[in-house]
MIDOSE-1310 file (N, C-alpha, C; in nm, 2 decimals, decimal comma, always signed):
residues 247
rttp	-1,90/+2,06/+1,62/-1,94/+2,08/+1,76/-1,85/+2,01/+1,85; -1,80/+2,08/+1,95/-1,70/+2,02/+2,04/-1,76/+2,00/+2,18; -1,68/+1,94/+2,26/-1,72/+1,93/+2,40/-1,70/+2,07/+2,46; -1,76/+2,11/+2,58/-1,75/+2,24/+2,63/-1,61/+2,29/+2,65
nren	-1,51/+2,20/+2,68/-1,38/+2,25/+2,70/-1,30/+2,25/+2,57; -1,37/+2,21/+2,46/-1,31/+2,21/+2,32/-1,19/+2,11/+2,30; -1,19/+2,01/+2,39/-1,08/+1,91/+2,38/-1,12/+1,80/+2,28; -1,24/+1,78/+2,26/-1,29/+1,66/+2,18/-1,40/+1,71/+2,08
vpmg	-1,40/+1,63/+1,97/-1,52/+1,64/+1,88/-1,60/+1,52/+1,89; -1,71/+1,52/+1,95/-1,79/+1,39/+1,97/-1,84/+1,34/+1,83; -1,81/+1,22/+1,79/-1,85/+1,17/+1,67/-1,99/+1,11/+1,67; -2,05/+1,10/+1,79/-2,18/+1,06/+1,80/-2,28/+1,16/+1,75
dekn	-2,23/+1,29/+1,74/-2,31/+1,40/+1,69/-2,33/+1,38/+1,54; -2,46/+1,39/+1,50/-2,49/+1,36/+1,36/-2,43/+1,46/+1,26; -2,43/+1,59/+1,30/-2,37/+1,69/+1,22/-2,22/+1,67/+1,20; -2,15/+1,64/+1,32/-2,00/+1,61/+1,31/-1,97/+1,49/+1,22
qfia	-2,06/+1,39/+1,23/-2,04/+1,27/+1,14/-2,05/+1,31/+0,99; -2,15/+1,39/+0,96/-2,18/+1,44/+0,83/-2,06/+1,52/+0,78; -2,01/+1,61/+0,86/-1,89/+1,70/+0,82/-1,77/+1,61/+0,79; -1,74/+1,51/+0,88/-1,63/+1,43/+0,87/-1,64/+1,35/+0,74
netg	-1,75/+1,29/+0,71/-1,77/+1,21/+0,58/-1,75/+1,30/+0,46; -1,81/+1,42/+0,47/-1,79/+1,51/+0,35/-1,65/+1,55/+0,33; -1,57/+1,57/+0,44/-1,43/+1,60/+0,43/-1,35/+1,49/+0,37; -1,39/+1,37/+0,41/-1,32/+1,25/+0,35/-1,35/+1,24/+0,20
rlva	-1,48/+1,27/+0,16/-1,51/+1,27/+0,02/-1,44/+1,38/-0,06; -1,43/+1,49/+0,00/-1,36/+1,61/-0,06/-1,21/+1,57/-0,09; -1,14/+1,52/+0,01/-1,00/+1,48/+0,00/-0,98/+1,38/-0,11; -1,07/+1,27/-0,11/-1,06/+1,17/-0,21/-1,08/+1,22/-0,35
esis	-1,19/+1,30/-0,37/-1,22/+1,36/-0,50/-1,11/+1,46/-0,55; -1,04/+1,52/-0,45/-0,94/+1,62/-0,49/-0,82/+1,55/-0,57; -0,80/+1,42/-0,55/-0,69/+1,35/-0,61/-0,70/+1,37/-0,77; -0,82/+1,34/-0,82/-0,84/+1,36/-0,97/-0,82/+1,50/-1,01
vike	-0,86/+1,60/-0,93/-0,85/+1,74/-0,96/-0,70/+1,77/-0,96; -0,62/+1,73/-0,86/-0,48/+1,75/-0,86/-0,41/+1,69/-0,99; -0,46/+1,58/-1,03/-0,41/+1,51/-1,15/-0,43/+1,60/-1,27; -0,55/+1,66/-1,28/-0,59/+1,75/-1,40/-0,50/+1,87/-1,39
mgyl	-0,46/+1,92/-1,28/-0,38/+2,04/-1,26/-0,23/+2,01/-1,29; -0,20/+1,88/-1,30/-0,06/+1,84/-1,33/+0,03/+1,83/-1,21; -0,03/+1,82/-1,09/+0,05/+1,81/-0,97/+0,05/+1,67/-0,90; -0,02/+1,58/-0,96/-0,03/+1,44/-0,90/+0,10/+1,36/-0,93
dahf	+0,18/+1,34/-0,82/+0,30/+1,26/-0,83/+0,32/+1,19/-0,70; +0,43/+1,12/-0,69/+0,45/+1,04/-0,57/+0,46/+1,12/-0,44; +0,51/+1,24/-0,45/+0,52/+1,33/-0,34/+0,39/+1,37/-0,29; +0,29/+1,39/-0,38/+0,16/+1,43/-0,34/+0,09/+1,31/-0,26
lnil	+0,11/+1,19/-0,32/+0,05/+1,07/-0,25/+0,11/+1,05/-0,12; +0,23/+1,09/-0,10/+0,31/+1,07/+0,03/+0,25/+1,16/+0,14; +0,18/+1,27/+0,11/+0,13/+1,36/+0,21/-0,02/+1,33/+0,24; -0,07/+1,23/+0,17/-0,21/+1,20/+0,20/-0,22/+1,11/+0,33
pivs	-0,34/+1,10/+0,39/-0,35/+1,02/+0,51/-0,33/+0,87/+0,47; -0,21/+0,82/+0,48/-0,18/+0,68/+0,43/-0,13/+0,59/+0,55; -0,11/+0,65/+0,67/-0,07/+0,57/+0,78/-0,19/+0,56/+0,88; -0,23/+0,44/+0,90/-0,35/+0,42/+0,98/-0,33/+0,47/+1,13
qsde	-0,44/+0,54/+1,18/-0,44/+0,59/+1,31/-0,57/+0,57/+1,38; -0,57/+0,58/+1,51/-0,70/+0,55/+1,58/-0,80/+0,67/+1,58; -0,75/+0,79/+1,55/-0,84/+0,90/+1,55/-0,95/+0,88/+1,45; -1,08/+0,90/+1,50/-1,19/+0,86/+1,42/-1,21/+0,95/+1,30
iysi	-1,19/+1,08/+1,31/-1,20/+1,17/+1,20/-1,09/+1,14/+1,09; -0,97/+1,12/+1,14/-0,86/+1,08/+1,05/-0,90/+0,95/+0,98; -0,95/+0,85/+1,05/-0,98/+0,72/+0,99/-1,08/+0,73/+0,88; -1,18/+0,82/+0,90/-1,28/+0,84/+0,79/-1,22/+0,89/+0,66
iyea	-1,12/+0,99/+0,68/-1,06/+1,04/+0,56/-0,96/+0,93/+0,50; -0,90/+0,86/+0,59/-0,81/+0,75/+0,55/-0,88/+0,65/+0,46; -1,00/+0,61/+0,50/-1,08/+0,51/+0,43/-1,13/+0,56/+0,30; -1,16/+0,69/+0,30/-1,21/+0,76/+0,17/-1,10/+0,76/+0,07
vkne	-0,98/+0,80/+0,11/-0,87/+0,80/+0,02/-0,84/+0,66/-0,03; -0,84/+0,56/+0,06/-0,81/+0,42/+0,03/-0,90/+0,37/-0,08; -1,03/+0,40/-0,06/-1,13/+0,35/-0,16/-1,12/+0,42/-0,29; -1,07/+0,54/-0,29/-1,05/+0,61/-0,42/-0,93/+0,55/-0,49
llsk	-0,83/+0,52/-0,42/-0,71/+0,46/-0,48/-0,74/+0,31/-0,53; -0,83/+0,25/-0,46/-0,87/+0,11/-0,50/-0,96/+0,11/-0,62; -1,02/+0,22/-0,65/-1,11/+0,23/-0,77/-1,03/+0,20/-0,90; -1,10/+0,19/-1,01/-1,03/+0,16/-1,14/-0,97/+0,28/-1,20
khil	-0,98/+0,40/-1,13/-0,92/+0,52/-1,19/-0,77/+0,51/-1,20; -0,72/+0,58/-1,31/-0,58/+0,58/-1,33/-0,52/+0,70/-1,26; -0,49/+0,68/-1,13/-0,44/+0,80/-1,05/-0,32/+0,76/-0,97; -0,25/+0,65/-1,01/-0,12/+0,62/-0,95/-0,01/+0,66/-1,05
paad	+0,08/+0,75/-1,01/+0,19/+0,79/-1,11/+0,28/+0,68/-1,15; +0,29/+0,66/-1,28/+0,38/+0,55/-1,33/+0,52/+0,61/-1,36; +0,61/+0,51/-1,38/+0,75/+0,55/-1,41/+0,77/+0,61/-1,55; +0,68/+0,59/-1,64/+0,69/+0,64/-1,77/+0,62/+0,78/-1,79
gsfs	+0,57/+0,83/-1,68/+0,51/+0,97/-1,68/+0,36/+0,96/-1,69; +0,30/+0,84/-1,72/+0,16/+0,83/-1,73/+0,10/+0,79/-1,59; -0,02/+0,74/-1,60/-0,09/+0,70/-1,47/-0,15/+0,56/-1,49; -0,16/+0,49/-1,38/-0,21/+0,36/-1,38/-0,31/+0,33/-1,26
nvad	-0,38/+0,22/-1,27/-0,47/+0,19/-1,16/-0,40/+0,07/-1,08; -0,46/+0,03/-0,97/-0,41/-0,07/-0,88/-0,38/-0,20/-0,96; -0,49/-0,25/-1,03/-0,48/-0,38/-1,09/-0,37/-0,39/-1,19; -0,33/-0,28/-1,25/-0,22/-0,29/-1,36/-0,08/-0,25/-1,31
sala	-0,07/-0,21/-1,18/+0,05/-0,15/-1,13/+0,15/-0,25/-1,06; +0,27/-0,22/-1,07/+0,38/-0,30/-1,00/+0,48/-0,20/-0,95; +0,53/-0,23/-0,83/+0,63/-0,15/-0,76/+0,76/-0,23/-0,76; +0,87/-0,17/-0,81/+1,00/-0,24/-0,82/+1,08/-0,23/-0,69
rskd	+1,13/-0,34/-0,64/+1,22/-0,33/-0,52/+1,35/-0,27/-0,56; +1,39/-0,28/-0,69/+1,51/-0,22/-0,74/+1,49/-0,15/-0,87; +1,55/-0,03/-0,89/+1,53/+0,04/-1,01/+1,58/-0,03/-1,13; +1,68/-0,12/-1,11/+1,73/-0,20/-1,22/+1,62/-0,28/-1,29
ltil	+1,52/-0,32/-1,21/+1,41/-0,40/-1,27/+1,33/-0,32/-1,37; +1,31/-0,19/-1,34/+1,23/-0,11/-1,43/+1,31/-0,09/-1,57; +1,44/-0,10/-1,57/+1,52/-0,09/-1,69/+1,52/-0,22/-1,77; +1,53/-0,33/-1,69/+1,53/-0,46/-1,76/+1,40/-0,51/-1,81
ldsd	+1,29/-0,48/-1,74/+1,16/-0,54/-1,77/+1,07/-0,42/-1,82; +1,03/-0,43/-1,95/+0,94/-0,33/-2,00/+0,79/-0,37/-1,97; +0,70/-0,30/-2,02/+0,56/-0,33/-1,99/+0,51/-0,47/-2,05; +0,57/-0,51/-2,16/+0,54/-0,64/-2,22/+0,59/-0,75/-2,13
dlai	+0,71/-0,73/-2,07/+0,77/-0,83/-1,98/+0,68/-0,84/-1,85; +0,64/-0,72/-1,80/+0,56/-0,72/-1,68/+0,43/-0,80/-1,70; +0,37/-0,78/-1,82/+0,24/-0,85/-1,85/+0,26/-1,00/-1,86; +0,37/-1,04/-1,92/+0,40/-1,18/-1,94/+0,43/-1,25/-1,81
lfgr	+0,52/-1,19/-1,73/+0,56/-1,25/-1,61/+0,47/-1,23/-1,49; +0,41/-1,12/-1,48/+0,33/-1,08/-1,36/+0,19/-1,04/-1,38; +0,15/-1,03/-1,51/+0,01/-0,99/-1,53/-0,01/-0,84/-1,50; +0,09/-0,76/-1,50/+0,08/-0,62/-1,47/+0,12/-0,54/-1,60
qkwl	+0,09/-0,41/-1,60/+0,11/-0,33/-1,72/+0,22/-0,22/-1,70; +0,23/-0,16/-1,58/+0,31/-0,05/-1,56/+0,39/-0,05/-1,43; +0,51/+0,00/-1,44/+0,59/+0,02/-1,32/+0,54/+0,15/-1,26; +0,53/+0,16/-1,13/+0,50/+0,29/-1,06/+0,63/+0,37/-1,05
dtsi	+0,61/+0,50/-1,02/+0,72/+0,59/-1,01/+0,83/+0,53/-0,93; +0,95/+0,53/-0,98/+1,07/+0,47/-0,92/+1,12/+0,55/-0,80; +1,06/+0,67/-0,77/+1,10/+0,74/-0,65/+1,04/+0,68/-0,53; +0,94/+0,60/-0,55/+0,87/+0,53/-0,44/+0,96/+0,41/-0,40
tydq	+1,05/+0,43/-0,31/+1,14/+0,32/-0,26/+1,13/+0,30/-0,11; +1,18/+0,19/-0,06/+1,18/+0,16/+0,08/+1,26/+0,27/+0,16; +1,37/+0,32/+0,10/+1,45/+0,42/+0,17/+1,39/+0,56/+0,16; +1,33/+0,60/+0,05/+1,29/+0,74/+0,03/+1,14/+0,76/+0,08
mkdl	+1,05/+0,67/+0,04/+0,91/+0,68/+0,08/+0,86/+0,55/+0,14; +0,91/+0,52/+0,25/+0,88/+0,39/+0,32/+0,73/+0,37/+0,34; +0,67/+0,48/+0,40/+0,53/+0,47/+0,44/+0,44/+0,45/+0,31; +0,47/+0,53/+0,21/+0,39/+0,52/+0,08/+0,41/+0,38/+0,02
gsyl	+0,53/+0,33/+0,01/+0,56/+0,20/-0,05/+0,49/+0,09/+0,03; +0,50/+0,09/+0,16/+0,43/+0,00/+0,24/+0,28/+0,00/+0,23; +0,23/+0,12/+0,22/+0,08/+0,14/+0,20/+0,03/+0,09/+0,07; +0,10/+0,12/-0,04/+0,06/+0,07/-0,17/+0,07/-0,08/-0,18
inei	+0,16/-0,14/-0,11/+0,18/-0,29/-0,12/+0,08/-0,36/-0,03; +0,08/-0,32/+0,10/+0,00/-0,39/+0,20/-0,15/-0,35/+0,21; -0,18/-0,22/+0,18/-0,32/-0,18/+0,19/-0,39/-0,17/+0,06; -0,32/-0,13/-0,04/-0,38/-0,11/-0,17/-0,37/-0,24/-0,26
gveh	-0,27/-0,31/-0,24/-0,25/-0,44/-0,32/-0,17/-0,43/-0,45; -0,08/-0,33/-0,45/+0,01/-0,31/-0,57/+0,11/-0,43/-0,56; +0,14/-0,49/-0,68/+0,23/-0,60/-0,68/+0,37/-0,55/-0,65; +0,44/-0,61/-0,56/+0,58/-0,57/-0,52/+0,67/-0,67/-0,58
isfe	+0,76/-0,63/-0,67/+0,85/-0,72/-0,74/+0,99/-0,70/-0,71; +1,05/-0,80/-0,66/+1,20/-0,80/-0,63/+1,27/-0,88/-0,73; +1,40/-0,87/-0,73/+1,49/-0,94/-0,83/+1,47/-1,09/-0,81; +1,45/-1,13/-0,68/+1,44/-1,27/-0,65/+1,30/-1,32/-0,71
kfah	+1,20/-1,24/-0,70/+1,07/-1,29/-0,76/+1,08/-1,30/-0,91; +1,15/-1,20/-0,97/+1,18/-1,21/-1,11/+1,26/-1,33/-1,15; +1,36/-1,36/-1,07/+1,45/-1,48/-1,10/+1,37/-1,61/-1,10; +1,27/-1,62/-1,01/+1,19/-1,74/-1,00/+1,10/-1,76/-1,13
kiea	+1,07/-1,65/-1,19/+0,98/-1,65/-1,31/+1,06/-1,68/-1,44; +1,19/-1,67/-1,44/+1,27/-1,68/-1,56/+1,25/-1,83/-1,62; +1,22/-1,83/-1,75/+1,22/-1,96/-1,82/+1,28/-1,94/-1,95; +1,32/-2,05/-2,02/+1,40/-2,05/-2,14/+1,32/-1,97/-2,25
efik	+1,19/-1,99/-2,26/+1,11/-1,93/-2,36/+1,11/-1,78/-2,35; +1,12/-1,73/-2,23/+1,13/-1,58/-2,20/+1,26/-1,52/-2,24; +1,37/-1,59/-2,19/+1,50/-1,53/-2,20/+1,57/-1,55/-2,34; +1,52/-1,65/-2,41/+1,58/-1,67/-2,55/+1,54/-1,56/-2,64
kksd	+1,43/-1,49/-2,61/+1,39/-1,38/-2,70/+1,46/-1,25/-2,68; +1,54/-1,24/-2,57/+1,61/-1,12/-2,54/+1,74/-1,10/-2,62; +1,77/-0,97/-2,65/+1,89/-0,94/-2,73/+2,02/-0,96/-2,65; +2,13/-0,96/-2,71/+2,26/-0,97/-2,64/+2,28/-0,85/-2,55
ewms	+2,23/-0,73/-2,60/+2,25/-0,61/-2,51/+2,17/-0,63/-2,38; +2,05/-0,69/-2,39/+1,97/-0,71/-2,27/+2,04/-0,81/-2,18; +2,09/-0,92/-2,24/+2,16/-1,02/-2,16/+2,28/-0,96/-2,09; +2,35/-0,87/-2,16/+2,47/-0,81/-2,10/+2,43/-0,72/-1,98
sfyq	+2,32/-0,65/-1,99/+2,27/-0,57/-1,88/+2,22/-0,66/-1,76; +2,16/-0,77/-1,80/+2,11/-0,87/-1,70/+2,23/-0,92/-1,62; +2,34/-0,96/-1,69/+2,45/-1,02/-1,62/+2,52/-0,92/-1,52; +2,52/-0,79/-1,57/+2,58/-0,69/-1,49/+2,50/-0,66/-1,36
clid	+2,37/-0,67/-1,37/+2,28/-0,65/-1,26/+2,30/-0,76/-1,15; +2,35/-0,87/-1,19/+2,37/-0,99/-1,10/+2,49/-0,98/-1,01; +2,59/-0,90/-1,05/+2,71/-0,89/-0,98/+2,70/-0,88/-0,83; +2,61/-0,79/-0,78/+2,59/-0,77/-0,64/+2,47/-0,85/-0,58
rkdl	+2,43/-0,95/-0,65/+2,31/-1,03/-0,60/+2,35/-1,17/-0,59; +2,46/-1,20/-0,51/+2,51/-1,33/-0,50/+2,42/-1,43/-0,45; +2,32/-1,39/-0,36/+2,22/-1,48/-0,31/+2,14/-1,55/-0,41; +2,14/-1,49/-0,53/+2,06/-1,55/-0,64/+2,14/-1,66/-0,72
wkqk	+2,27/-1,66/-0,71/+2,35/-1,75/-0,79/+2,46/-1,82/-0,71; +2,46/-1,81/-0,58/+2,56/-1,87/-0,50/+2,56/-2,03/-0,51; +2,67/-2,09/-0,49/+2,69/-2,23/-0,49/+2,62/-2,29/-0,37; +2,58/-2,42/-0,37/+2,53/-2,49/-0,26/+2,64/-2,52/-0,16
egyq	+2,63/-2,48/-0,04/+2,73/-2,51/+0,06/+2,67/-2,57/+0,19; +2,71/-2,69/+0,22/+2,66/-2,76/+0,34/+2,51/-2,78/+0,33; +2,43/-2,72/+0,43/+2,29/-2,73/+0,42/+2,22/-2,61/+0,36; +2,31/-2,52/+0,31/+2,26/-2,40/+0,24/+2,22/-2,43/+0,10
eagi	+2,10/-2,39/+0,06/+2,05/-2,41/-0,08/+2,12/-2,32/-0,17; +2,14/-2,37/-0,30/+2,20/-2,29/-0,40/+2,11/-2,18/-0,45; +2,17/-2,07/-0,50/+2,08/-1,96/-0,55/+1,99/-2,01/-0,67; +1,88/-1,96/-0,68/+1,78/-2,00/-0,77/+1,83/-1,99/-0,92
lrsk	+1,91/-1,89/-0,95/+1,96/-1,88/-1,09/+2,06/-1,99/-1,13; +2,11/-2,06/-1,03/+2,20/-2,17/-1,06/+2,13/-2,28/-1,15; +1,99/-2,29/-1,13/+1,92/-2,38/-1,21/+1,82/-2,32/-1,31; +1,86/-2,20/-1,35/+1,78/-2,13/-1,45/+1,86/-2,11/-1,58
pimr	+1,80/-2,12/-1,70/+1,87/-2,12/-1,83/+1,92/-1,97/-1,86; +2,01/-1,92/-1,78/+2,05/-1,78/-1,80/+2,18/-1,77/-1,88; +2,25/-1,88/-1,91/+2,38/-1,87/-1,98/+2,36/-1,88/-2,13; +2,39/-1,78/-2,20/+2,38/-1,78/-2,35/+2,51/-1,83/-2,41
ledn	+2,51/-1,94/-2,48/+2,63/-2,00/-2,54/+2,66/-1,93/-2,67; +2,77/-1,97/-2,73/+2,82/-1,92/-2,85/+2,72/-1,95/-2,97; +2,65/-2,06/-2,96/+2,55/-2,09/-3,06/+2,41/-2,04/-3,03; +2,40/-1,95/-2,93/+2,28/-1,89/-2,88/+2,18/-1,99/-2,80
ehvc	+2,23/-2,11/-2,78/+2,16/-2,20/-2,69/+2,16/-2,14/-2,55; +2,06/-2,17/-2,47/+2,06/-2,13/-2,33/+2,06/-2,25/-2,24; +2,15/-2,25/-2,14/+2,16/-2,36/-2,04/+2,17/-2,30/-1,90; +2,15/-2,38/-1,80/+2,17/-2,34/-1,66/+2,32/-2,34/-1,63
psds	+2,36/-2,26/-1,54/+2,50/-2,26/-1,50/+2,55/-2,39/-1,45; +2,46/-2,46/-1,37/+2,49/-2,59/-1,32/+2,41/-2,70/-1,38; +2,47/-2,83/-1,38/+2,39/-2,94/-1,42/+2,31/-3,00/-1,31; +2,24/-3,11/-1,33/+2,15/-3,17/-1,23/+2,22/-3,21/-1,11
sghl	+2,35/-3,23/-1,12/+2,43/-3,27/-1,00/+2,49/-3,15/-0,92; +2,46/-3,03/-0,97/+2,51/-2,91/-0,91/+2,65/-2,86/-0,95; +2,70/-2,93/-1,06/+2,84/-2,89/-1,11/+2,82/-2,79/-1,22; +2,92/-2,70/-1,22/+2,92/-2,60/-1,33/+2,93/-2,67/-1,47
qvhl	+2,85/-2,63/-1,57/+2,86/-2,69/-1,70/+2,89/-2,59/-1,81; +2,93/-2,47/-1,77/+2,96/-2,37/-1,87/+3,10/-2,32/-1,85; +3,17/-2,28/-1,95/+3,31/-2,23/-1,94/+3,33/-2,10/-2,02; +3,43/-2,03/-1,98/+3,47/-1,91/-2,06/+3,54/-1,96/-2,19
psat	+3,52/-1,88/-2,29/+3,58/-1,91/-2,42/+3,73/-1,91/-2,42; +3,80/-2,00/-2,50/+3,94/-2,00/-2,50/+3,99/-1,96/-2,64; +4,12/-1,96/-2,66/+4,17/-1,92/-2,79/+4,14/-2,02/-2,90; +4,12/-2,14/-2,87/+4,09/-2,24/-2,96/+3,95/-2,29/-2,95
ksay	+3,90/-2,36/-3,05/+3,76/-2,41/-3,05/+3,75/-2,52/-2,94; +3,64/-2,52/-2,87/+3,63/-2,61/-2,76/+3,50/-2,69/-2,77; +3,51/-2,82/-2,72/+3,39/-2,91/-2,73/+3,30/-2,88/-2,61; +3,34/-2,80/-2,51/+3,26/-2,77/-2,40/+3,16/-2,67/-2,43
kvik	+3,06/-2,65/-2,33/+2,96/-2,55/-2,34/+3,03/-2,42/-2,31; +3,04/-2,32/-2,40/+3,12/-2,20/-2,38/+3,02/-2,08/-2,39; +3,04/-1,99/-2,29/+2,96/-1,86/-2,29/+2,99/-1,78/-2,41; +2,89/-1,71/-2,47/+2,91/-1,63/-2,59/+3,02/-1,53/-2,57
kift	+3,11/-1,53/-2,66/+3,24/-1,45/-2,64/+3,21/-1,30/-2,62; +3,10/-1,25/-2,69/+3,08/-1,10/-2,68/+3,05/-1,06/-2,54; +3,00/-1,14/-2,45/+2,98/-1,10/-2,31/+3,11/-1,09/-2,23; +3,20/-1,18/-2,27/+3,33/-1,17/-2,19/+3,41/-1,05/-2,23
endk	+3,38/-0,98/-2,33/+3,45/-0,86/-2,37/+3,40/-0,74/-2,29; +3,30/-0,76/-2,21/+3,25/-0,66/-2,11/+3,31/-0,69/-1,98; +3,38/-0,60/-1,92/+3,45/-0,62/-1,79/+3,36/-0,66/-1,68; +3,24/-0,60/-1,67/+3,15/-0,63/-1,56/+3,08/-0,77/-1,58
clqf	+3,05/-0,80/-1,71/+3,00/-0,94/-1,73/+3,10/-1,04/-1,70; +3,23/-1,01/-1,74/+3,34/-1,11/-1,71/+3,36/-1,12/-1,56; +3,34/-1,01/-1,48/+3,35/-1,01/-1,34/+3,24/-1,11/-1,28; +3,12/-1,10/-1,33/+3,02/-1,19/-1,29/+3,05/-1,33/-1,32
fkal	+3,09/-1,36/-1,44/+3,12/-1,50/-1,48/+3,23/-1,56/-1,39; +3,33/-1,49/-1,36/+3,44/-1,54/-1,27/+3,39/-1,56/-1,13; +3,30/-1,47/-1,08/+3,25/-1,48/-0,95/+3,16/-1,61/-0,94; +3,09/-1,63/-1,05/+3,00/-1,75/-1,06/+3,09/-1,88/-1,06
gls	+3,21/-1,87/-1,10/+3,30/-1,99/-1,10/+3,35/-2,03/-1,23; +3,31/-1,96/-1,34/+3,34/-2,01/-1,47/+3,49/-1,99/-1,49; +3,55/-2,09/-1,56/+3,70/-2,08/-1,59/+3,73/-2,12/-1,74
């Protein structure tokens, strides 16, 4: 029922309120139907009413969808092709993280089980990413947040192949391992046990005084703490070590 000039739909009208509520319920329930049909993906979520607006009818549908996504149903598309619920989901700031950290790592470090679809990024689906993080409560994990979680017990269990990939991911993330300059704090990884030595021991790049305590391997046996030689045979890893200051 509209006003006589058909410009507005008065929501004080009982029938209009009923129709709006039923429409919200229909849209919310359709998400599971779309999943059963095989069409539920990030692109579908992106066209749902996920941007808050003042329009009352839109707001009713917005809240219905939000409540549906907040339920325990597995209706959020995951990176592995399956589906997850809000409590188990994490959204990666960088796709590199989804390669480095598997579901077991996510559970250990962040108490989550699955990465959400990696096509949900700040650049490609800004509104959806913001909605999932700020309105739905999906954990948003950046490389910096991961760096703060790193402990010796976690990283010692990783293979040399994993460590090699990890070092290569750090090349363009200087803010995480920069040296302390003036009043500027050193990068968090400077004091994390990320350096695997030849004897498989793990130490921090810098000692308690902020001085580098790890070196590149030489032709002869050294009494110093030396990075495992296999990593220096990879050009990108070596690039990272040199940028870090190892000599």
